[in-house]
KOLTORNU-756308 format. One line per 10 residues: for each residue x, y, z of N, C-alpha, C. Coordinates in steps of 0.1 Angstrom, whole numbers, plus 5000, padded with zeros to 4 digits. Layout:
BEGIN
X/Y/Z/X/Y/Z/X/Y/Z ~ ...
***
This chain:
BEGIN
8407/4666/5910/8413/4679/5903/8401/4682/5892 ~ 8395/4695/5894/8384/4701/5882/8384/4695/5871 ~ 8373/4693/5865/8376/4689/5847/8381/4706/5837 ~ 8377/4711/5842/8380/4720/5833/8394/4728/5836 ~ 8398/4727/5847/8416/4728/5855/8423/4718/5841 ~ 8418/4708/5842/8427/4695/5837/8431/4696/5821 ~ 8415/4706/5816/8411/4708/5800/8423/4719/5798 ~ 8423/4732/5806/8428/4741/5805/8445/4739/5805 ~ 8447/4729/5812/8466/4729/5813/8468/4718/5806 ~ 8460/4706/5800/8466/4702/5789/8466/4706/5779
8459/4720/5773/8458/4725/5761/8467/4734/5758 ~ 8475/4742/5773/8486/4748/5777/8500/4741/5770 ~ 8497/4729/5771/8512/4720/5768/8510/4718/5754 ~ 8502/4722/5749/8502/4722/5738/8504/4733/5724 ~ 8505/4742/5733/8506/4758/5727/8524/4760/5728 ~ 8527/4761/5711/8538/4765/5710/8544/4773/5715 ~ 8557/4776/5720/8563/4788/5729/8566/4797/5718 ~ 8565/4810/5714/8572/4822/5710/8589/4818/5705 ~ 8592/4816/5694/8604/4814/5691/8614/4827/5688 ~ 8623/4830/5696/8634/4839/5695/8643/4834/5693
8651/4842/5687/8663/4837/5678/8671/4853/5681 ~ 8686/4847/5685/8698/4859/5681/8708/4857/5673 ~ 8707/4865/5662/8721/4860/5652/8733/4866/5651 ~ 8742/4857/5659/8754/4856/5664/8766/4854/5653 ~ 8773/4857/5655/8792/4854/5653/8794/4841/5654 ~ 8800/4832/5649/8804/4818/5648/8815/4820/5662 ~ 8812/4813/5672/8824/4807/5682/8830/4797/5679 ~ 8843/4795/5687/8846/4778/5683/8837/4768/5693 ~ 8830/4768/5700/8821/4765/5708/8812/4758/5695 ~ 8809/4766/5684/8799/4761/5676/8806/4750/5666
8816/4749/5663/8827/4735/5655/8815/4726/5653 ~ 8811/4716/5662/8810/4709/5666/8795/4708/5659 ~ 8786/4719/5663/8775/4718/5650/8774/4720/5638 ~ 8779/4730/5633/8785/4734/5622/8792/4725/5612 ~ 8800/4718/5624/8809/4707/5617/8799/4691/5613 ~ 8787/4694/5622/8777/4682/5618/8768/4687/5607 ~ 8765/4694/5609/8755/4701/5594/8761/4697/5584 ~ 8775/4703/5578/8784/4703/5568/8786/4688/5563 ~ 8788/4682/5570/8790/4666/5568/8780/4659/5569 ~ 8765/4665/5571/8753/4657/5566/8751/4658/5551
8755/4645/5544/8751/4650/5527/8741/4650/5521 ~ 8728/4645/5529/8716/4644/5523/8709/4656/5530 ~ 8717/4665/5536/8711/4676/5544/8721/4689/5534 ~ 8731/4687/5528/8736/4692/5521/8733/4694/5504 ~ 8731/4683/5499/8724/4680/5489/8706/4688/5490 ~ 8699/4690/5498/8688/4693/5500/8691/4710/5498 ~ 8698/4716/5502/8705/4725/5509/8715/4733/5493 ~ 8713/4725/5483/8724/4724/5472/8736/4730/5476 ~ 8741/4718/5478/8758/4721/5480/8761/4707/5479 ~ 8776/4703/5475/8783/4691/5478/8790/4697/5484
8802/4699/5495/8812/4701/5498/8822/4689/5491 ~ 8834/4699/5490/8843/4688/5481/8851/4681/5494 ~ 8852/4686/5511/8861/4678/5513/8848/4685/5532 ~ 8850/4672/5537/8844/4674/5552/8853/4669/5562 ~ 8865/4671/5564/8878/4670/5573/8879/4681/5581 ~ 8879/4680/5596/8883/4692/5602/8888/4707/5593 ~ 8900/4701/5584/8906/4714/5581/8902/4718/5573 ~ 8895/4712/5563/8885/4718/5552/8870/4725/5560 ~ 8868/4718/5570/8856/4726/5576/8858/4740/5578 ~ 8870/4737/5587/8878/4753/5591/8876/4762/5586
8884/4757/5567/8886/4768/5563/8871/4770/5556 ~ 8862/4764/5553/8845/4766/5547/8843/4777/5558 ~ 8844/4774/5572/8835/4786/5585/8843/4796/5579 ~ 8858/4799/5578/8867/4814/5575/8862/4819/5566 ~ 8862/4813/5551/8861/4816/5539/8844/4822/5541 ~ 8836/4816/5548/8820/4823/5548/8820/4835/5559 ~ 8833/4833/5570/8827/4846/5576/8835/4860/5573 ~ 8846/4857/5561/8847/4868/5558/8847/4871/5543 ~ 8838/4869/5540/8834/4873/5526/8826/4886/5524 ~ 8835/4892/5515/8834/4904/5513/8816/4909/5514
8808/4916/5520/8799/4922/5519/8787/4913/5528 ~ 8792/4900/5529/8783/4888/5530/8782/4889/5545 ~ 8773/4876/5550/8767/4872/5564/8771/4859/5566 ~ 8780/4854/5580/8779/4838/5580/8774/4837/5593 ~ 8764/4832/5603/8760/4843/5617/8749/4826/5621 ~ 8754/4822/5636/8749/4812/5640/8734/4816/5642 ~ 8722/4805/5644/8711/4809/5652/8711/4803/5669 ~ 8708/4812/5675/8711/4806/5687/8693/4810/5693 ~ 8689/4799/5699/8674/4800/5703/8676/4806/5716 ~ 8670/4819/5714/8671/4826/5731/8662/4819/5742
8656/4810/5740/8646/4806/5749/8655/4792/5755 ~ 8666/4788/5750/8674/4774/5756/8687/4780/5758 ~ 8693/4791/5747/8705/4797/5750/8717/4787/5738 ~ 8708/4778/5734/8713/4764/5725/8716/4771/5711 ~ 8731/4768/5702/8731/4774/5691/8723/4762/5681 ~ 8714/4762/5672/8709/4755/5664/8707/4757/5645 ~ 8717/4765/5646/8719/4762/5627/8725/4774/5625 ~ 8726/4779/5615/8732/4790/5608/8724/4795/5595 ~ 8725/4809/5596/8722/4817/5587/8734/4824/5577 ~ 8732/4827/5564/8743/4830/5555/8733/4841/5544
8743/4851/5537/8741/4858/5531/8755/4859/5518 ~ 8754/4852/5509/8763/4847/5495/8759/4857/5487 ~ 8771/4857/5479/8769/4862/5461/8763/4878/5464 ~ 8771/4888/5473/8769/4896/5474/8767/4906/5458 ~ 8762/4913/5458/8765/4922/5445/8758/4933/5450 ~ 8770/4944/5453/8773/4957/5460/8764/4970/5453 ~ 8767/4967/5442/8756/4977/5429/8743/4978/5431 ~ 8739/4963/5429/8725/4959/5428/8719/4960/5444 ~ 8733/4960/5452/8726/4959/5464/8717/4941/5470 ~ 8721/4936/5465/8712/4920/5463/8723/4909/5469
8716/4898/5475/8726/4890/5477/8715/4875/5479 ~ 8721/4863/5483/8715/4853/5480/8715/4848/5500 ~ 8702/4849/5504/8701/4844/5518/8700/4825/5517 ~ 8704/4822/5526/8703/4808/5533/8702/4805/5549 ~ 8696/4792/5552/8693/4793/5565/8698/4776/5566 ~ 8706/4770/5578/8704/4755/5582/8700/4754/5595 ~ 8688/4745/5594/8689/4741/5610/8688/4727/5615 ~ 8695/4728/5633/8697/4711/5630/8683/4705/5631 ~ 8683/4689/5631/8669/4684/5630/8666/4686/5639 ~ 8669/4686/5649/8657/4686/5665/8655/4700/5666
8655/4709/5658/8651/4725/5657/8641/4729/5649 ~ 8637/4716/5639/8632/4721/5628/8614/4720/5632 ~ 8608/4729/5627/8593/4729/5631/8589/4737/5642 ~ 8599/4747/5650/8596/4752/5660/8593/4766/5660 ~ 8598/4771/5649/8593/4782/5644/8605/4791/5645 ~ 8615/4784/5649/8632/4790/5650/8637/4796/5635 ~ 8629/4786/5622/8635/4789/5614/8629/4805/5606 ~ 8617/4806/5607/8608/4819/5609/8615/4829/5609 ~ 8619/4827/5629/8622/4837/5632/8637/4841/5632 ~ 8645/4834/5623/8656/4837/5621/8662/4840/5605
8652/4838/5598/8653/4842/5581/8645/4860/5585 ~ 8634/4860/5591/8631/4872/5595/8644/4881/5602 ~ 8650/4875/5609/8661/4884/5616/8670/4886/5604 ~ 8677/4878/5598/8687/4879/5587/8675/4889/5575 ~ 8665/4896/5571/8663/4901/5565/8664/4915/5568 ~ 8660/4915/5587/8668/4927/5592/8681/4934/5586 ~ 8690/4922/5594/8703/4923/5588/8709/4927/5578 ~ 8702/4920/5566/8706/4922/5549/8702/4938/5548 ~ 8689/4942/5556/8691/4959/5551/8696/4965/5557 ~ 8699/4967/5570/8700/4974/5581/8716/4973/5583
8723/4964/5582/8739/4962/5584/8742/4963/5570 ~ 8736/4954/5560/8748/4954/5552/8743/4962/5540 ~ 8731/4966/5542/8723/4978/5530/8720/4970/5518 ~ 8716/4960/5523/8710/4953/5512/8695/4957/5506 ~ 8686/4958/5492/8675/4961/5493/8669/4947/5488 ~ 8675/4940/5482/8667/4923/5478/8675/4915/5483 ~ 8669/4899/5488/8676/4889/5490/8669/4877/5483 ~ 8676/4867/5478/8671/4859/5471/8673/4844/5474 ~ 8667/4837/5470/8668/4822/5476/8665/4812/5462 ~ 8677/4801/5463/8673/4789/5455/8667/4779/5464
8661/4771/5458/8659/4761/5469/8652/4750/5461 ~ 8659/4738/5466/8651/4730/5455/8635/4724/5454 ~ 8633/4719/5441/8618/4716/5438/8613/4711/5446 ~ 8616/4704/5455/8611/4690/5466/8613/4695/5477 ~ 8619/4709/5482/8618/4713/5494/8602/4722/5502 ~ 8594/4715/5501/8586/4719/5503/8584/4731/5518 ~ 8590/4726/5527/8589/4731/5539/8599/4745/5539 ~ 8610/4746/5530/8618/4759/5530/8609/4766/5517 ~ 8603/4765/5511/8594/4769/5499/8584/4778/5504 ~ 8578/4770/5514/8568/4775/5524/8570/4784/5530
8583/4783/5541/8586/4793/5549/8587/4805/5537 ~ 8598/4803/5531/8601/4820/5526/8588/4824/5516 ~ 8578/4817/5512/8570/4826/5509/8559/4833/5518 ~ 8560/4826/5529/8550/4835/5542/8558/4840/5549 ~ 8569/4846/5545/8577/4858/5544/8580/4866/5532 ~ 8570/4866/5529/8569/4877/5519/8581/4874/5504 ~ 8586/4863/5506/8594/4856/5492/8583/4855/5482 ~ 8586/4857/5469/8582/4857/5457/8587/4848/5448 ~ 8579/4838/5441/8587/4829/5431/8585/4836/5419 ~ 8603/4838/5415/8606/4844/5399/8608/4832/5392
8608/4824/5391/8612/4814/5382/8619/4802/5383 ~ 8620/4795/5374/8623/4779/5378/8636/4776/5365 ~ 8648/4770/5374/8657/4768/5373/8660/4754/5365 ~ 8660/4747/5352/8655/4735/5352/8671/4729/5352 ~ 8672/4715/5356/8684/4707/5358/8697/4720/5364 ~ 8696/4724/5376/8699/4735/5380/8717/4733/5387 ~ 8710/4719/5396/8721/4713/5404/8725/4700/5405 ~ 8737/4699/5406/8740/4680/5404/8743/4681/5418 ~ 8734/4672/5425/8736/4662/5434/8755/4654/5436 ~ 8752/4648/5447/8769/4641/5449/8769/4630/5443
8753/4624/5438/8754/4613/5429/8753/4616/5415 ~ 8754/4629/5409/8755/4633/5400/8738/4635/5390 ~ 8729/4636/5398/8714/4637/5394/8714/4653/5400 ~ 8709/4656/5388/8704/4670/5383/8691/4676/5391 ~ 8690/4685/5396/8676/4691/5404/8673/4699/5399 ~ 8659/4705/5395/8651/4719/5392/8650/4722/5403 ~ 8654/4734/5405/8653/4749/5416/8646/4761/5414 ~ 8639/4766/5425/8631/4774/5423/8638/4785/5425 ~ 8635/4799/5423/8641/4809/5423/8634/4819/5430 ~ 8640/4828/5439/8626/4833/5449/8634/4845/5450
8628/4858/5454/8631/4867/5456/8624/4876/5468 ~ 8627/4887/5479/8625/4893/5488/8627/4908/5489 ~ 8623/4916/5484/8624/4934/5484/8627/4936/5499 ~ 8638/4942/5503/8636/4946/5517/8634/4961/5517 ~ 8627/4964/5526/8617/4977/5533/8625/4981/5545 ~ 8618/4985/5551/8625/4993/5565/8626/4981/5576 ~ 8634/4970/5569/8635/4959/5584/8638/4962/5596
***
């Protein structure tokens, strides 16, 4: 094989594909993924939550609470290239008068670093603006979650403050949390 042809072929192997996601309602087939994400204590602590219970009934109730939260959103992230569910996004604590809410994202371990989070958060901002009528999304992120902080900053969020000793993890250790906001325009 011609040396240049080999170089060209090998270089294409390292070019990341364009991440395309679809945010869709939760389906019954998503339960195993959602349950595994919710049962991952280290992940949940990083996401600033400590579930009270993680048995199937408690997790079904969690999904139903999130799906029916007034003014909010709870959507599965589906990788359009593979058709596989890879995580979820949510908007909680919606304040209707101020048109604000808190956004969040959770990706399965194998889906991280592929651009899916970036694509999903961009879609979530559009959903927040167009479907929910929000004008601002906020995010609370553990001060040590550099990947999430970098992702949010790259998508137009700005740091607005530090909440000291704001979150108590499953072990009772308090964590500092950074507060971010993103004003939504023509999403």
